[in-house]
mmCIF file of the N, C-alpha and C atoms, coordinates in Angstrom:
data_MODEL
# 
_entry.id   MODEL 
# 
loop_
_atom_site.group_PDB 
_atom_site.id 
_atom_site.type_symbol 
_atom_site.label_atom_id 
_atom_site.label_alt_id 
_atom_site.label_comp_id 
_atom_site.label_asym_id 
_atom_site.label_entity_id 
_atom_site.label_seq_id 
_atom_site.pdbx_PDB_ins_code 
_atom_site.Cartn_x 
_atom_site.Cartn_y 
_atom_site.Cartn_z 
_atom_site.occupancy 
_atom_site.B_iso_or_equiv 
_atom_site.pdbx_formal_charge 
_atom_site.auth_seq_id 
_atom_site.auth_comp_id 
_atom_site.auth_asym_id 
_atom_site.auth_atom_id 
_atom_site.pdbx_PDB_model_num 
ATOM 1   N N  . MET A 1 1  ? 26.837 52.233 -23.240 1.00 0.00 ? 1  MET A N  1 
ATOM 2   C CA . MET A 1 1  ? 28.086 51.537 -22.982 1.00 0.00 ? 1  MET A CA 1 
ATOM 3   C C  . MET A 1 1  ? 27.799 50.035 -22.900 1.00 0.00 ? 1  MET A C  1 
ATOM 4   N N  . SER A 1 2  ? 28.747 49.248 -23.305 1.00 0.00 ? 2  SER A N  1 
ATOM 5   C CA . SER A 1 2  ? 28.600 47.793 -23.287 1.00 0.00 ? 2  SER A CA 1 
ATOM 6   C C  . SER A 1 2  ? 28.855 47.241 -21.883 1.00 0.00 ? 2  SER A C  1 
ATOM 7   N N  . PRO A 1 3  ? 28.367 46.045 -21.598 1.00 0.00 ? 3  PRO A N  1 
ATOM 8   C CA . PRO A 1 3  ? 28.662 45.422 -20.308 1.00 0.00 ? 3  PRO A CA 1 
ATOM 9   C C  . PRO A 1 3  ? 30.168 45.302 -20.055 1.00 0.00 ? 3  PRO A C  1 
ATOM 10  N N  . THR A 1 4  ? 30.926 44.999 -21.093 1.00 0.00 ? 4  THR A N  1 
ATOM 11  C CA . THR A 1 4  ? 32.376 44.883 -20.930 1.00 0.00 ? 4  THR A CA 1 
ATOM 12  C C  . THR A 1 4  ? 32.979 46.223 -20.533 1.00 0.00 ? 4  THR A C  1 
ATOM 13  N N  . GLY A 1 5  ? 32.511 47.300 -21.156 1.00 0.00 ? 5  GLY A N  1 
ATOM 14  C CA . GLY A 1 5  ? 33.008 48.630 -20.824 1.00 0.00 ? 5  GLY A CA 1 
ATOM 15  C C  . GLY A 1 5  ? 32.700 49.009 -19.385 1.00 0.00 ? 5  GLY A C  1 
ATOM 16  N N  . VAL A 1 6  ? 31.487 48.717 -18.949 1.00 0.00 ? 6  VAL A N  1 
ATOM 17  C CA . VAL A 1 6  ? 31.105 49.005 -17.562 1.00 0.00 ? 6  VAL A CA 1 
ATOM 18  C C  . VAL A 1 6  ? 31.954 48.172 -16.610 1.00 0.00 ? 6  VAL A C  1 
ATOM 19  N N  . LEU A 1 7  ? 32.133 46.895 -16.938 1.00 0.00 ? 7  LEU A N  1 
ATOM 20  C CA . LEU A 1 7  ? 32.939 46.010 -16.098 1.00 0.00 ? 7  LEU A CA 1 
ATOM 21  C C  . LEU A 1 7  ? 34.373 46.526 -15.993 1.00 0.00 ? 7  LEU A C  1 
ATOM 22  N N  . GLU A 1 8  ? 34.940 46.958 -17.102 1.00 0.00 ? 8  GLU A N  1 
ATOM 23  C CA . GLU A 1 8  ? 36.309 47.493 -17.087 1.00 0.00 ? 8  GLU A CA 1 
ATOM 24  C C  . GLU A 1 8  ? 36.401 48.744 -16.226 1.00 0.00 ? 8  GLU A C  1 
ATOM 25  N N  . GLN A 1 9  ? 35.407 49.626 -16.326 1.00 0.00 ? 9  GLN A N  1 
ATOM 26  C CA . GLN A 1 9  ? 35.419 50.839 -15.505 1.00 0.00 ? 9  GLN A CA 1 
ATOM 27  C C  . GLN A 1 9  ? 35.288 50.518 -14.026 1.00 0.00 ? 9  GLN A C  1 
ATOM 28  N N  . LEU A 1 10 ? 34.416 49.592 -13.691 1.00 0.00 ? 10 LEU A N  1 
ATOM 29  C CA . LEU A 1 10 ? 34.266 49.199 -12.292 1.00 0.00 ? 10 LEU A CA 1 
ATOM 30  C C  . LEU A 1 10 ? 35.540 48.548 -11.770 1.00 0.00 ? 10 LEU A C  1 
ATOM 31  N N  . ASN A 1 11 ? 36.176 47.722 -12.593 1.00 0.00 ? 11 ASN A N  1 
ATOM 32  C CA . ASN A 1 11 ? 37.435 47.103 -12.180 1.00 0.00 ? 11 ASN A CA 1 
ATOM 33  C C  . ASN A 1 11 ? 38.520 48.155 -11.993 1.00 0.00 ? 11 ASN A C  1 
ATOM 34  N N  . ALA A 1 12 ? 38.531 49.181 -12.832 1.00 0.00 ? 12 ALA A N  1 
ATOM 35  C CA . ALA A 1 12 ? 39.503 50.271 -12.689 1.00 0.00 ? 12 ALA A CA 1 
ATOM 36  C C  . ALA A 1 12 ? 39.293 51.020 -11.375 1.00 0.00 ? 12 ALA A C  1 
ATOM 37  N N  . LEU A 1 13 ? 38.041 51.076 -10.926 1.00 0.00 ? 13 LEU A N  1 
ATOM 38  C CA . LEU A 1 13 ? 37.725 51.714 -9.642  1.00 0.00 ? 13 LEU A CA 1 
ATOM 39  C C  . LEU A 1 13 ? 38.001 50.794 -8.459  1.00 0.00 ? 13 LEU A C  1 
ATOM 40  N N  . LYS A 1 14 ? 38.394 49.559 -8.758  1.00 0.00 ? 14 LYS A N  1 
ATOM 41  C CA . LYS A 1 14 ? 38.747 48.558 -7.745  1.00 0.00 ? 14 LYS A CA 1 
ATOM 42  C C  . LYS A 1 14 ? 37.594 48.246 -6.790  1.00 0.00 ? 14 LYS A C  1 
ATOM 43  N N  . VAL A 1 15 ? 36.384 48.104 -7.357  1.00 0.00 ? 15 VAL A N  1 
ATOM 44  C CA . VAL A 1 15 ? 35.236 47.753 -6.525  1.00 0.00 ? 15 VAL A CA 1 
ATOM 45  C C  . VAL A 1 15 ? 35.207 46.266 -6.187  1.00 0.00 ? 15 VAL A C  1 
ATOM 46  N N  . GLY A 1 16 ? 36.012 45.484 -6.842  1.00 0.00 ? 16 GLY A N  1 
ATOM 47  C CA . GLY A 1 16 ? 36.039 44.041 -6.626  1.00 0.00 ? 16 GLY A CA 1 
ATOM 48  C C  . GLY A 1 16 ? 35.342 43.329 -7.765  1.00 0.00 ? 16 GLY A C  1 
ATOM 49  N N  . GLU A 1 17 ? 35.927 42.226 -8.194  1.00 0.00 ? 17 GLU A N  1 
ATOM 50  C CA . GLU A 1 17 ? 35.428 41.514 -9.378  1.00 0.00 ? 17 GLU A CA 1 
ATOM 51  C C  . GLU A 1 17 ? 33.990 41.038 -9.211  1.00 0.00 ? 17 GLU A C  1 
ATOM 52  N N  . GLN A 1 18 ? 33.667 40.447 -8.066  1.00 0.00 ? 18 GLN A N  1 
ATOM 53  C CA . GLN A 1 18 ? 32.324 39.905 -7.875  1.00 0.00 ? 18 GLN A CA 1 
ATOM 54  C C  . GLN A 1 18 ? 31.275 41.015 -7.796  1.00 0.00 ? 18 GLN A C  1 
ATOM 55  N N  . ILE A 1 19 ? 31.594 42.094 -7.083  1.00 0.00 ? 19 ILE A N  1 
ATOM 56  C CA . ILE A 1 19 ? 30.667 43.228 -6.994  1.00 0.00 ? 19 ILE A CA 1 
ATOM 57  C C  . ILE A 1 19 ? 30.476 43.840 -8.372  1.00 0.00 ? 19 ILE A C  1 
ATOM 58  N N  . ALA A 1 20 ? 31.561 43.980 -9.138  1.00 0.00 ? 20 ALA A N  1 
ATOM 59  C CA . ALA A 1 20 ? 31.463 44.547 -10.483 1.00 0.00 ? 20 ALA A CA 1 
ATOM 60  C C  . ALA A 1 20 ? 30.536 43.705 -11.357 1.00 0.00 ? 20 ALA A C  1 
ATOM 61  N N  . ARG A 1 21 ? 30.658 42.398 -11.287 1.00 0.00 ? 21 ARG A N  1 
ATOM 62  C CA . ARG A 1 21 ? 29.785 41.513 -12.079 1.00 0.00 ? 21 ARG A CA 1 
ATOM 63  C C  . ARG A 1 21 ? 28.329 41.630 -11.630 1.00 0.00 ? 21 ARG A C  1 
ATOM 64  N N  . MET A 1 22 ? 28.103 41.775 -10.338 1.00 0.00 ? 22 MET A N  1 
ATOM 65  C CA . MET A 1 22 ? 26.738 41.944 -9.843  1.00 0.00 ? 22 MET A CA 1 
ATOM 66  C C  . MET A 1 22 ? 26.145 43.259 -10.341 1.00 0.00 ? 22 MET A C  1 
ATOM 67  N N  . VAL A 1 23 ? 26.941 44.319 -10.332 1.00 0.00 ? 23 VAL A N  1 
ATOM 68  C CA . VAL A 1 23 ? 26.457 45.622 -10.810 1.00 0.00 ? 23 VAL A CA 1 
ATOM 69  C C  . VAL A 1 23 ? 26.109 45.537 -12.293 1.00 0.00 ? 23 VAL A C  1 
ATOM 70  N N  . VAL A 1 24 ? 26.986 44.938 -13.086 1.00 0.00 ? 24 VAL A N  1 
ATOM 71  C CA . VAL A 1 24 ? 26.707 44.789 -14.520 1.00 0.00 ? 24 VAL A CA 1 
ATOM 72  C C  . VAL A 1 24 ? 25.430 43.978 -14.724 1.00 0.00 ? 24 VAL A C  1 
ATOM 73  N N  . GLY A 1 25 ? 25.270 42.907 -13.983 1.00 0.00 ? 25 GLY A N  1 
ATOM 74  C CA . GLY A 1 25 ? 24.048 42.102 -14.090 1.00 0.00 ? 25 GLY A CA 1 
ATOM 75  C C  . GLY A 1 25 ? 22.805 42.899 -13.745 1.00 0.00 ? 25 GLY A C  1 
ATOM 76  N N  . ALA A 1 26 ? 22.886 43.710 -12.688 1.00 0.00 ? 26 ALA A N  1 
ATOM 77  C CA . ALA A 1 26 ? 21.742 44.541 -12.302 1.00 0.00 ? 26 ALA A CA 1 
ATOM 78  C C  . ALA A 1 26 ? 21.437 45.585 -13.369 1.00 0.00 ? 26 ALA A C  1 
ATOM 79  N N  . LEU A 1 27 ? 22.472 46.174 -13.954 1.00 0.00 ? 27 LEU A N  1 
ATOM 80  C CA . LEU A 1 27 ? 22.254 47.164 -15.020 1.00 0.00 ? 27 LEU A CA 1 
ATOM 81  C C  . LEU A 1 27 ? 21.623 46.524 -16.254 1.00 0.00 ? 27 LEU A C  1 
ATOM 82  N N  . ILE A 1 28 ? 22.025 45.309 -16.568 1.00 0.00 ? 28 ILE A N  1 
ATOM 83  C CA . ILE A 1 28 ? 21.413 44.591 -17.690 1.00 0.00 ? 28 ILE A CA 1 
ATOM 84  C C  . ILE A 1 28 ? 19.955 44.265 -17.360 1.00 0.00 ? 28 ILE A C  1 
ATOM 85  N N  . ASP A 1 29 ? 19.720 43.755 -16.149 1.00 0.00 ? 29 ASP A N  1 
ATOM 86  C CA . ASP A 1 29 ? 18.353 43.379 -15.741 1.00 0.00 ? 29 ASP A CA 1 
ATOM 87  C C  . ASP A 1 29 ? 17.395 44.560 -15.760 1.00 0.00 ? 29 ASP A C  1 
ATOM 88  N N  . THR A 1 30 ? 17.896 45.748 -15.428 1.00 0.00 ? 30 THR A N  1 
ATOM 89  C CA . THR A 1 30 ? 17.044 46.942 -15.395 1.00 0.00 ? 30 THR A CA 1 
ATOM 90  C C  . THR A 1 30 ? 17.089 47.721 -16.703 1.00 0.00 ? 30 THR A C  1 
ATOM 91  N N  . GLN A 1 31 ? 17.714 47.127 -17.708 1.00 0.00 ? 31 GLN A N  1 
ATOM 92  C CA . GLN A 1 31 ? 17.790 47.688 -19.061 1.00 0.00 ? 31 GLN A CA 1 
ATOM 93  C C  . GLN A 1 31 ? 18.495 49.044 -19.108 1.00 0.00 ? 31 GLN A C  1 
ATOM 94  N N  . GLN A 1 32 ? 19.410 49.269 -18.160 1.00 0.00 ? 32 GLN A N  1 
ATOM 95  C CA . GLN A 1 32 ? 20.226 50.481 -18.181 1.00 0.00 ? 32 GLN A CA 1 
ATOM 96  C C  . GLN A 1 32 ? 21.354 50.344 -19.201 1.00 0.00 ? 32 GLN A C  1 
ATOM 97  N N  . ILE A 1 33 ? 21.796 49.114 -19.419 1.00 0.00 ? 33 ILE A N  1 
ATOM 98  C CA . ILE A 1 33 ? 22.754 48.793 -20.479 1.00 0.00 ? 33 ILE A CA 1 
ATOM 99  C C  . ILE A 1 33 ? 22.231 47.570 -21.219 1.00 0.00 ? 33 ILE A C  1 
ATOM 100 N N  . VAL A 1 34 ? 22.666 47.402 -22.447 1.00 0.00 ? 34 VAL A N  1 
ATOM 101 C CA . VAL A 1 34 ? 22.195 46.292 -23.275 1.00 0.00 ? 34 VAL A CA 1 
ATOM 102 C C  . VAL A 1 34 ? 23.355 45.346 -23.532 1.00 0.00 ? 34 VAL A C  1 
ATOM 103 N N  . GLY A 1 35 ? 23.091 44.080 -23.398 1.00 0.00 ? 35 GLY A N  1 
ATOM 104 C CA . GLY A 1 35 ? 24.101 43.067 -23.648 1.00 0.00 ? 35 GLY A CA 1 
ATOM 105 C C  . GLY A 1 35 ? 23.903 41.916 -22.701 1.00 0.00 ? 35 GLY A C  1 
ATOM 106 N N  . SER A 1 36 ? 24.951 41.146 -22.537 1.00 0.00 ? 36 SER A N  1 
ATOM 107 C CA . SER A 1 36 ? 24.888 40.013 -21.623 1.00 0.00 ? 36 SER A CA 1 
ATOM 108 C C  . SER A 1 36 ? 26.120 40.035 -20.744 1.00 0.00 ? 36 SER A C  1 
ATOM 109 N N  . GLY A 1 37 ? 26.036 39.363 -19.635 1.00 0.00 ? 37 GLY A N  1 
ATOM 110 C CA . GLY A 1 37 ? 27.137 39.365 -18.683 1.00 0.00 ? 37 GLY A CA 1 
ATOM 111 C C  . GLY A 1 37 ? 27.446 37.976 -18.176 1.00 0.00 ? 37 GLY A C  1 
ATOM 112 N N  . ASP A 1 38 ? 28.404 37.912 -17.272 1.00 0.00 ? 38 ASP A N  1 
ATOM 113 C CA . ASP A 1 38 ? 28.821 36.656 -16.660 1.00 0.00 ? 38 ASP A CA 1 
ATOM 114 C C  . ASP A 1 38 ? 28.059 36.406 -15.373 1.00 0.00 ? 38 ASP A C  1 
ATOM 115 N N  . VAL A 1 39 ? 28.073 35.165 -14.962 1.00 0.00 ? 39 VAL A N  1 
ATOM 116 C CA . VAL A 1 39 ? 27.519 34.794 -13.666 1.00 0.00 ? 39 VAL A CA 1 
ATOM 117 C C  . VAL A 1 39 ? 28.442 35.322 -12.567 1.00 0.00 ? 39 VAL A C  1 
ATOM 118 N N  . LYS A 1 40 ? 27.864 35.651 -11.423 1.00 0.00 ? 40 LYS A N  1 
ATOM 119 C CA . LYS A 1 40 ? 28.669 35.994 -10.253 1.00 0.00 ? 40 LYS A CA 1 
ATOM 120 C C  . LYS A 1 40 ? 29.016 34.667 -9.587  1.00 0.00 ? 40 LYS A C  1 
ATOM 121 N N  . ALA A 1 41 ? 30.274 34.334 -9.600  1.00 0.00 ? 41 ALA A N  1 
ATOM 122 C CA . ALA A 1 41 ? 30.713 33.030 -9.089  1.00 0.00 ? 41 ALA A CA 1 
ATOM 123 C C  . ALA A 1 41 ? 30.853 33.076 -7.570  1.00 0.00 ? 41 ALA A C  1 
ATOM 124 N N  . ASP A 1 42 ? 29.713 33.268 -6.883  1.00 0.00 ? 42 ASP A N  1 
ATOM 125 C CA . ASP A 1 42 ? 29.744 33.309 -5.425  1.00 0.00 ? 42 ASP A CA 1 
ATOM 126 C C  . ASP A 1 42 ? 29.861 31.900 -4.864  1.00 0.00 ? 42 ASP A C  1 
ATOM 127 N N  . ILE A 1 43 ? 29.902 31.806 -3.577  1.00 0.00 ? 43 ILE A N  1 
ATOM 128 C CA . ILE A 1 43 ? 30.126 30.506 -2.933  1.00 0.00 ? 43 ILE A CA 1 
ATOM 129 C C  . ILE A 1 43 ? 29.025 29.502 -3.267  1.00 0.00 ? 43 ILE A C  1 
ATOM 130 N N  . HIS A 1 44 ? 27.792 29.971 -3.422  1.00 0.00 ? 44 HIS A N  1 
ATOM 131 C CA . HIS A 1 44 ? 26.689 29.058 -3.712  1.00 0.00 ? 44 HIS A CA 1 
ATOM 132 C C  . HIS A 1 44 ? 26.808 28.483 -5.123  1.00 0.00 ? 44 HIS A C  1 
ATOM 133 N N  . VAL A 1 45 ? 27.102 29.335 -6.085  1.00 0.00 ? 45 VAL A N  1 
ATOM 134 C CA . VAL A 1 45 ? 27.302 28.872 -7.467  1.00 0.00 ? 45 VAL A CA 1 
ATOM 135 C C  . VAL A 1 45 ? 28.478 27.912 -7.522  1.00 0.00 ? 45 VAL A C  1 
ATOM 136 N N  . ARG A 1 46 ? 29.560 28.278 -6.862  1.00 0.00 ? 46 ARG A N  1 
ATOM 137 C CA . ARG A 1 46 ? 30.766 27.434 -6.869  1.00 0.00 ? 46 ARG A CA 1 
ATOM 138 C C  . ARG A 1 46 ? 30.493 26.073 -6.237  1.00 0.00 ? 46 ARG A C  1 
ATOM 139 N N  . ARG A 1 47 ? 29.746 26.072 -5.141  1.00 0.00 ? 47 ARG A N  1 
ATOM 140 C CA . ARG A 1 47 ? 29.468 24.812 -4.440  1.00 0.00 ? 47 ARG A CA 1 
ATOM 141 C C  . ARG A 1 47 ? 28.532 23.919 -5.251  1.00 0.00 ? 47 ARG A C  1 
ATOM 142 N N  . VAL A 1 48 ? 27.425 24.472 -5.761  1.00 0.00 ? 48 VAL A N  1 
ATOM 143 C CA . VAL A 1 48 ? 26.448 23.658 -6.489  1.00 0.00 ? 48 VAL A CA 1 
ATOM 144 C C  . VAL A 1 48 ? 27.039 23.139 -7.798  1.00 0.00 ? 48 VAL A C  1 
ATOM 145 N N  . LEU A 1 49 ? 27.647 24.025 -8.594  1.00 0.00 ? 49 LEU A N  1 
ATOM 146 C CA . LEU A 1 49 ? 28.261 23.558 -9.840  1.00 0.00 ? 49 LEU A CA 1 
ATOM 147 C C  . LEU A 1 49 ? 29.347 22.535 -9.567  1.00 0.00 ? 49 LEU A C  1 
ATOM 148 N N  . GLY A 1 50 ? 30.133 22.811 -8.554  1.00 0.00 ? 50 GLY A N  1 
ATOM 149 C CA . GLY A 1 50 ? 31.207 21.884 -8.212  1.00 0.00 ? 50 GLY A CA 1 
ATOM 150 C C  . GLY A 1 50 ? 30.694 20.514 -7.829  1.00 0.00 ? 50 GLY A C  1 
ATOM 151 N N  . ARG A 1 51 ? 29.658 20.481 -7.010  1.00 0.00 ? 51 ARG A N  1 
ATOM 152 C CA . ARG A 1 51 ? 29.080 19.190 -6.601  1.00 0.00 ? 51 ARG A CA 1 
ATOM 153 C C  . ARG A 1 51 ? 28.500 18.441 -7.797  1.00 0.00 ? 51 ARG A C  1 
ATOM 154 N N  . LEU A 1 52 ? 27.806 19.175 -8.663  1.00 0.00 ? 52 LEU A N  1 
ATOM 155 C CA . LEU A 1 52 ? 27.180 18.534 -9.815  1.00 0.00 ? 52 LEU A CA 1 
ATOM 156 C C  . LEU A 1 52 ? 28.190 18.052 -10.846 1.00 0.00 ? 52 LEU A C  1 
ATOM 157 N N  . LEU A 1 53 ? 29.211 18.857 -11.096 1.00 0.00 ? 53 LEU A N  1 
ATOM 158 C CA . LEU A 1 53 ? 30.097 18.579 -12.224 1.00 0.00 ? 53 LEU A CA 1 
ATOM 159 C C  . LEU A 1 53 ? 31.446 17.978 -11.862 1.00 0.00 ? 53 LEU A C  1 
ATOM 160 N N  . MET A 1 54 ? 31.948 18.280 -10.661 1.00 0.00 ? 54 MET A N  1 
ATOM 161 C CA . MET A 1 54 ? 33.313 17.860 -10.343 1.00 0.00 ? 54 MET A CA 1 
ATOM 162 C C  . MET A 1 54 ? 33.441 17.077 -9.029  1.00 0.00 ? 54 MET A C  1 
ATOM 163 N N  . GLY A 1 55 ? 32.383 17.087 -8.215  1.00 0.00 ? 55 GLY A N  1 
ATOM 164 C CA . GLY A 1 55 ? 32.462 16.405 -6.931  1.00 0.00 ? 55 GLY A CA 1 
ATOM 165 C C  . GLY A 1 55 ? 33.219 17.187 -5.879  1.00 0.00 ? 55 GLY A C  1 
ATOM 166 N N  . ARG A 1 56 ? 33.450 18.480 -6.112  1.00 0.00 ? 56 ARG A N  1 
ATOM 167 C CA . ARG A 1 56 ? 34.152 19.338 -5.151  1.00 0.00 ? 56 ARG A CA 1 
ATOM 168 C C  . ARG A 1 56 ? 33.777 20.791 -5.442  1.00 0.00 ? 56 ARG A C  1 
ATOM 169 N N  . MET A 1 57 ? 34.046 21.668 -4.486  1.00 0.00 ? 57 MET A N  1 
ATOM 170 C CA . MET A 1 57 ? 33.766 23.085 -4.706  1.00 0.00 ? 57 MET A CA 1 
ATOM 171 C C  . MET A 1 57 ? 34.755 23.639 -5.738  1.00 0.00 ? 57 MET A C  1 
ATOM 172 N N  . LEU A 1 58 ? 34.254 24.466 -6.627  1.00 0.00 ? 58 LEU A N  1 
ATOM 173 C CA . LEU A 1 58 ? 35.080 25.089 -7.653  1.00 0.00 ? 58 LEU A CA 1 
ATOM 174 C C  . LEU A 1 58 ? 35.669 26.395 -7.138  1.00 0.00 ? 58 LEU A C  1 
ATOM 175 N N  . ASN A 1 59 ? 36.775 26.812 -7.730  1.00 0.00 ? 59 ASN A N  1 
ATOM 176 C CA . ASN A 1 59 ? 37.263 28.158 -7.454  1.00 0.00 ? 59 ASN A CA 1 
ATOM 177 C C  . ASN A 1 59 ? 36.520 29.112 -8.394  1.00 0.00 ? 59 ASN A C  1 
ATOM 178 N N  . PRO A 1 60 ? 36.552 30.416 -8.148  1.00 0.00 ? 60 PRO A N  1 
ATOM 179 C CA . PRO A 1 60 ? 35.783 31.354 -8.981  1.00 0.00 ? 60 PRO A CA 1 
ATOM 180 C C  . PRO A 1 60 ? 36.091 31.261 -10.482 1.00 0.00 ? 60 PRO A C  1 
ATOM 181 N N  . GLY A 1 61 ? 37.342 31.096 -10.836 1.00 0.00 ? 61 GLY A N  1 
ATOM 182 C CA . GLY A 1 61 ? 37.710 30.986 -12.252 1.00 0.00 ? 61 GLY A CA 1 
ATOM 183 C C  . GLY A 1 61 ? 37.121 29.762 -12.915 1.00 0.00 ? 61 GLY A C  1 
ATOM 184 N N  . GLU A 1 62 ? 37.152 28.647 -12.204 1.00 0.00 ? 62 GLU A N  1 
ATOM 185 C CA . GLU A 1 62 ? 36.559 27.417 -12.734 1.00 0.00 ? 62 GLU A CA 1 
ATOM 186 C C  . GLU A 1 62 ? 35.054 27.582 -12.938 1.00 0.00 ? 62 GLU A C  1 
ATOM 187 N N  . ALA A 1 63 ? 34.383 28.209 -11.979 1.00 0.00 ? 63 ALA A N  1 
ATOM 188 C CA . ALA A 1 63 ? 32.936 28.404 -12.084 1.00 0.00 ? 63 ALA A CA 1 
ATOM 189 C C  . ALA A 1 63 ? 32.593 29.278 -13.288 1.00 0.00 ? 63 ALA A C  1 
ATOM 190 N N  . LEU A 1 64 ? 33.337 30.359 -13.487 1.00 0.00 ? 64 LEU A N  1 
ATOM 191 C CA . LEU A 1 64 ? 33.096 31.218 -14.647 1.00 0.00 ? 64 LEU A CA 1 
ATOM 192 C C  . LEU A 1 64 ? 33.314 30.462 -15.947 1.00 0.00 ? 64 LEU A C  1 
ATOM 193 N N  . GLU A 1 65 ? 34.400 29.736 -16.010 1.00 0.00 ? 65 GLU A N  1 
ATOM 194 C CA . GLU A 1 65 ? 34.711 28.971 -17.231 1.00 0.00 ? 65 GLU A CA 1 
ATOM 195 C C  . GLU A 1 65 ? 33.614 27.951 -17.541 1.00 0.00 ? 65 GLU A C  1 
ATOM 196 N N  . MET A 1 66 ? 33.167 27.250 -16.529 1.00 0.00 ? 66 MET A N  1 
ATOM 197 C CA . MET A 1 66 ? 32.138 26.229 -16.753 1.00 0.00 ? 66 MET A CA 1 
ATOM 198 C C  . MET A 1 66 ? 30.807 26.848 -17.170 1.00 0.00 ? 66 MET A C  1 
ATOM 199 N N  . THR A 1 67 ? 30.406 27.958 -16.554 1.00 0.00 ? 67 THR A N  1 
ATOM 200 C CA . THR A 1 67 ? 29.150 28.583 -16.949 1.00 0.00 ? 67 THR A CA 1 
ATOM 201 C C  . THR A 1 67 ? 29.242 29.166 -18.348 1.00 0.00 ? 67 THR A C  1 
ATOM 202 N N  . ARG A 1 68 ? 30.407 29.658 -18.727 1.00 0.00 ? 68 ARG A N  1 
ATOM 203 C CA . ARG A 1 68 ? 30.592 30.157 -20.096 1.00 0.00 ? 68 ARG A CA 1 
ATOM 204 C C  . ARG A 1 68 ? 30.488 29.018 -21.109 1.00 0.00 ? 68 ARG A C  1 
ATOM 205 N N  . GLU A 1 69 ? 31.013 27.860 -20.756 1.00 0.00 ? 69 GLU A N  1 
ATOM 206 C CA . GLU A 1 69 ? 30.909 26.695 -21.640 1.00 0.00 ? 69 GLU A CA 1 
ATOM 207 C C  . GLU A 1 69 ? 29.467 26.210 -21.738 1.00 0.00 ? 69 GLU A C  1 
ATOM 208 N N  . MET A 1 70 ? 28.716 26.295 -20.628 1.00 0.00 ? 70 MET A N  1 
ATOM 209 C CA . MET A 1 70 ? 27.335 25.839 -20.621 1.00 0.00 ? 70 MET A CA 1 
ATOM 210 C C  . MET A 1 70 ? 26.427 26.717 -21.463 1.00 0.00 ? 70 MET A C  1 
ATOM 211 N N  . ASN A 1 71 ? 26.729 27.999 -21.501 1.00 0.00 ? 71 ASN A N  1 
ATOM 212 C CA . ASN A 1 71 ? 25.865 28.950 -22.205 1.00 0.00 ? 71 ASN A CA 1 
ATOM 213 C C  . ASN A 1 71 ? 26.726 30.042 -22.846 1.00 0.00 ? 71 ASN A C  1 
ATOM 214 N N  . PRO A 1 72 ? 27.443 29.712 -23.920 1.00 0.00 ? 72 PRO A N  1 
ATOM 215 C CA . PRO A 1 72 ? 28.420 30.661 -24.487 1.00 0.00 ? 72 PRO A CA 1 
ATOM 216 C C  . PRO A 1 72 ? 27.810 31.949 -25.024 1.00 0.00 ? 72 PRO A C  1 
ATOM 217 N N  . GLN A 1 73 ? 26.526 31.975 -25.394 1.00 0.00 ? 73 GLN A N  1 
ATOM 218 C CA . GLN A 1 73 ? 25.947 33.206 -25.918 1.00 0.00 ? 73 GLN A CA 1 
ATOM 219 C C  . GLN A 1 73 ? 25.737 34.261 -24.834 1.00 0.00 ? 73 GLN A C  1 
ATOM 220 N N  . THR A 1 74 ? 25.941 33.934 -23.553 1.00 0.00 ? 74 THR A N  1 
ATOM 221 C CA . THR A 1 74 ? 25.768 34.920 -22.493 1.00 0.00 ? 74 THR A CA 1 
ATOM 222 C C  . THR A 1 74 ? 27.067 35.611 -22.096 1.00 0.00 ? 74 THR A C  1 
ATOM 223 N N  . LEU A 1 75 ? 28.125 35.395 -22.849 1.00 0.00 ? 75 LEU A N  1 
ATOM 224 C CA . LEU A 1 75 ? 29.381 36.084 -22.564 1.00 0.00 ? 75 LEU A CA 1 
ATOM 225 C C  . LEU A 1 75 ? 29.199 37.575 -22.642 1.00 0.00 ? 75 LEU A C  1 
ATOM 226 N N  . ALA A 1 76 ? 29.907 38.306 -21.803 1.00 0.00 ? 76 ALA A N  1 
ATOM 227 C CA . ALA A 1 76 ? 29.839 39.769 -21.843 1.00 0.00 ? 76 ALA A CA 1 
ATOM 228 C C  . ALA A 1 76 ? 30.241 40.259 -23.226 1.00 0.00 ? 76 ALA A C  1 
ATOM 229 N N  . SER A 1 77 ? 29.470 41.195 -23.758 1.00 0.00 ? 77 SER A N  1 
ATOM 230 C CA . SER A 1 77 ? 29.762 41.709 -25.107 1.00 0.00 ? 77 SER A CA 1 
ATOM 231 C C  . SER A 1 77 ? 30.443 43.051 -25.036 1.00 0.00 ? 77 SER A C  1 
# 
């Protein structure tokens, strides 16, 4: 199954967007699924990216968008 498929199934189970992204990342890291995924836009990612790029903390959507722009080949497939 693709990372997108796993993410959709986890979202359907309502595990939460951030937890679902972490699970997909762990499955990719352990080679249980093949592909690439998104960053988990936790508070640390949001704060550091925000300070570096915008001078303020980012919301989760902004953090995802910016990381996708920084490294577009890592989008979930």
